[in-house]
N, C-alpha and C positions, 0 to 999 in steps of 0.2 A: 475509661475507654475513650480512644483517640477519635475524633470527629475530624475527618477530612474532607476537603471540598477543592475543586479546580476552578481556576480563574483563568481566562484566555489571555496569552500573551499578544500583544499588539504587534504584530511584526510588519515593519515599516519600511525597511531599506535593504537592498543587497550591499555587499561589502564592496568598498570603492577600490581597495587593493588588488582584488581579484575582479574587477568590472567585467560584466557580462558572463561570469560562470555561474549565477543565479539569478532567476528572474521570476515573476508573477505572471502565471497564464492563465487561460481557460482551457479546460480539459473537456470535449463534448462526449459524454458517455452515451451509448446509444441503446443499451437495453436495461430495463425495460422500456418500452414507448411510453410515454414521449421521451425525447432526449433530455438529459440534465448536463448544463454548462456547469463545472465544477472549477472555480477559482482556486489556484492554489500556487505555491512557489515550487519552483524546479530547480535542482542542483544538476549542472550539466556534467554528464559522465567524464571519467578520467582527469579532470581537473579539481583544484581546490576553489570552493565558494562559500560564500558566508551570506548569512540573513540576520540582521540586526532588529531587536525588539524591545519592547518594555511592557511591564505590569506593575500595578500598584499594589501594595501589600494592605490588606485590610486592617482597619484599627480594632479588630476584635480577635486578634490571633493570641495565642500564649506566649509566655515569656521567652522561650527559645524553642520555636517549633521547628519540626522536621520538615524540610522541603525538597520537592523534587520537581524536575521539569519533566513533562511527558509529551512526547512527540509521538504524532501519528504519521507513518508513512507509507507509500505503496510504490508500485513500480509496473509499468507495462511489460513484465517479463515474468517468467515463472521460476527462473534460477538467479542465483549470483547474490553478493554480499555488498552492502553498502556501508562505508565507514562512516560515523558521524561523531561529533562531540559538542559539548556545550560549555561555554564559559558565561559566568555571569557575575555581578556586583551589585549589592545592595546600597542605595544611596539613601542617607537619612532624609526626612522630608524637609527639615527647615535649617539645616546647619552644615551642609557638606557639598562640596564641589562635584558637578557632575563628571569632571574631568579625571577620572580615577582609573586605574589598571584593573582591568577584569580578572577574576580569580580563574586560573586554568589549570588546577589540580584535579578536576574531573576528567576521568580516563576516556579516551576515544572507544567507542564500541562498533564491533563489526556485527551488521544485522543481516541476518539471511532473509531474503524477501520470502513471502509465502508462495506455495506453488501453484496460485492463481493468479493471473493478472489482474492488475488493480485491486487486490485484496489488501485491506489496510492491516497495518501491524503497530501495536504501541510500543514504545521504546522509553524506559524510565532511566534518569539521569539523577542521581542522589547529590544534592548540592551540600557543600562543606557547613559545618556547624561553628567553626572557629576560623578566624583570621580573614584579612581582606574584606572587613565589613561585615562578615557573617557573624552569628545568625541573622537571618532577616528579622527585622522589628516592624511593629505596627506603623502604618503610613510611610513605610520605606518605598521607593520605586527601584524596583529590580530590573538592572540593564541586562540583556541577554544577547549573547551572540551564538548561532548555531552553524557550525562547520561541517560541510561535507568534504572528507578528506579523499578525494577521487583519485589522488596520486599513490595512496597508501597501496603498499604491496598485497594488503588483503581485501582491497576493494576491486570486487570482479564483475559488478553489475555492468552488463553491456548497454543499458539504456538510463536515461535520467532517473534521479531518485525524486520522488514527489514527496513534498511535506504539506500533508493536508491540513494539520493544525499543531500548536503548540501550546501548552498550559502549564501552570504553575499549580502543583499539588502542595497543599499546605494544611498542617494541623492547627484547627480552630480551638482546640480546647484549652 
């Protein structure tokens, strides 16, 4: 039986190519009282924006584990679709340059937001099992780029997409 667990991806920087199209901000949620300040990333509507991060692969994983990136998103809207994609690349702990091309084979997903404003939704992106440094291995550093494809014809969300968290889900058996 597979034993999976999730590890938070340390989201560090917005993309420099699409500067200003993604940013970290504080959202004040007012109900229930007292207010709650929710720090999160935002992708600007109708443009392409990126957020970059990384996560360390634990040394207790199996030989060729199945791995997924799980994003939790939300929006201050009750209708619309946000188009998102994930690119990644595992880098060996002690023998590989960080200057590597990310794997871009994971398909863009069109995510319909829930019918309640600020309701969260999990989206799963299965990572490749071969090629471009995959599968992930113990002690790798997984480099991650999350892209909002706001110019995609399927992206109809009339507000910014909120990225609440990003996690690596991996099989530890």
